[in-house]
N, C-alpha and C positions, 0 to 999 in steps of 0.2 A: 744657271747654265741653260743655254738654248739647245733644244734637242729636236731634230727632225726625224720622223720615222715613216716607214712604208712597209706594207706587208701584202703578200699575195698567196693564193692557194690554187693549185692546179692538179687535176686528176692525173696528168701525165699521159704517156703513150701506151702503156701496157695494161693498166688496171681497169676493171669494169666499174669500180666504185672508189670514191675518194675517202680514204681513212684518216686523212690529216684534218686537224682542227686548230685554228689559230685565233688568238685575241691579243689586242694591245689596248690597255686601259689606263687612265689616270685615276688616282684616288683623290680623296678630299684635300690632300696636301699637295697635289700636283706630281706625286711620284708615279713613275711609269712602270707598269707590269706587262711583260710579254710572256705568253704561254704558247708552246707548241706541243700538241699531243698527236702521235701517229699510232693508230690502232694496229695491233699485231695481225698481219695478213692471214696467218694460218688459223686465227681464232674466228669463230662463227659470228660473234657480235662485237667486233672491234670498233665498228662505227659508233656504237652506243657509248663506250667508255671514253673515247677521245672527245666527242661532242659534249658529253655529260660533264666531264671535268672542266673543260674550258668555259662552259656556260656558268657553272657553279662558282668557279674562281672569279669570273668577271663580276658577278653580283656581289660576292663577298668583298672584293678588292675596293670597289667604288666607295664603300663606307668606312674603310680602315683609316685609322689615325695612329701614327707611331710616335713614341717619345724618343726613340733612338734608332740608329742603324741596326744595332744588335737585336732590338725588339722586333724589327721587321724581319730579320734573318730567322729568328725563332718561329715567327708566324708562318713563313714560307715552308720551313722544314716540317712543322707540325701538320700543315695542310697536305703535304705530299704523303706523309705517313697515314694520315686520315683517309685519303682517297685510295691508297693501296689497300687498306683494310676494307673500305666500303665496296670497291670493285671486286675484290676477292670474295667477300661475303655474297654479293649479288651473283657472282659466277657459280659459287657452290650451291646456292639455293635454287638457281635456275638450271643447273647442270649444263651451262653454256659458257664456253671460254670467251673472255672479253678483255684481254690484256692490252695495254697501251704504253708507249714511251711517254715521258714528260720532260720538257725543258722549260725552266722558268728563269727569266732575267728581270731584275729590278734595277731601274735607274733611280738612285736615292741621292738627291743633291748632285754632287760631282763624283759619286762613287757608284760602281756597278757590282751587283751580286748575281751569280749564276748558280743554279742547282739543276741536276738532271739524273734521271734513271732511264737507261736505254740508249739508243743510238741517234737520237735527235741532238744535234750538236750546236755549239756556239763558238764563233771565231772572232778574235779581235784583230783589227788591221790598223797599222800605222806606218807611214812612209813605204807603202807597198809591201811591208812584211806582215805575214799572217801567222797567228798563233792560236792553237786550239785551247779554248778556255774550259770546256767541259770534258768529261771522260766518255769514251766510246765503249758502251756495253754490248759490243757485237763480237762474234768469234774472231773476225779479222782485226778488230780493234785491239783485242787482247794480244794477238800475235804481233801487231805493229808496235804496241807499247813495249813488248819484250824484245823487239829488234829481230824477231824470227823471220819476218818477211818485209819486203819493200812496199812502198805505196803502190807501185805498178802491179806487183803481185797481188796486193790486196784488192785492187780494182778488178782483177780477173778471177779471184778466188771463188770456187763454187759455193762456199758457205758464207759469202759476204753479207747475206741477209739474216743469218742466224743470230739471235740475241742471247746474251748470257743472263740478262735479267730485264724485267719490265714491271710496270704496276699491275696489280690484280692477278699475279701468277703465284706468288709465294708470300707467306707472312713476313719473311725476313728479306728486307731490301737494304742495299747500301746506297745512300744518297751521296752523290758527288757534288761538291760545291766549292766555289772560289769567292774569297772575300775582297771587298774594297778595291776593285779593279778600276784604275783611273788613267791609264796611259795610252788609250787607243782613240783613234779618230772615228773609226767605224766598228760597229758590232753587227755580225751577220749570224742570225739564228736560222736553222733549217732542219728539216727532216732528212732521212737518208735518200729521199728522192733527188736531192741535189748532190750530196756527197758521193753517191755511187755513180753519178753521171759525169761529174767535173773534177778535175784535179784542183789542188789548192791555188796554183797559179791562175787557172781559169776562173776560179771563184773571185780572186782579187781583181782580175780584168773585168 
């Protein structure tokens, strides 16, 4: 399967520092890994965690070789749990908060795997229809999922930046993932810097 990819990172209009970190890498078998980490803004050392994880995953991924899709999936989930423990340990020892979101997408042959913790999100697009592939661990994401508010209300909500979970904050995390996605023409992965500014229609456009 032929895959074209592009990625970009921008500090935006409001922040003084860019807490997002992005990598896209192929491994020895040609499988593509995409990682987005967005450091938690209220944490003092969020820049460290987002950059540390993406750089480490980049080095680890290059040399991986998987015998099956399931083998790859287990590897990804184990790494997310490992980095949660590592960042939490560093945070406790230094007494400095350094949480981050994480969104991982793997293109494995003709199938796509996504896993996330936090509000960095993945969307699939086909025939101009857009579908959320990841889970939104934000306060408004929970309300949206429950049908308690509309997308418009979510865009104006005063707590739209509040996270319900992130890496490096708690020992217990719930990793959301979707298996063997193969029905989309485009995949768009992004931090909340995009989703809090644009509607789904605008993202498709």
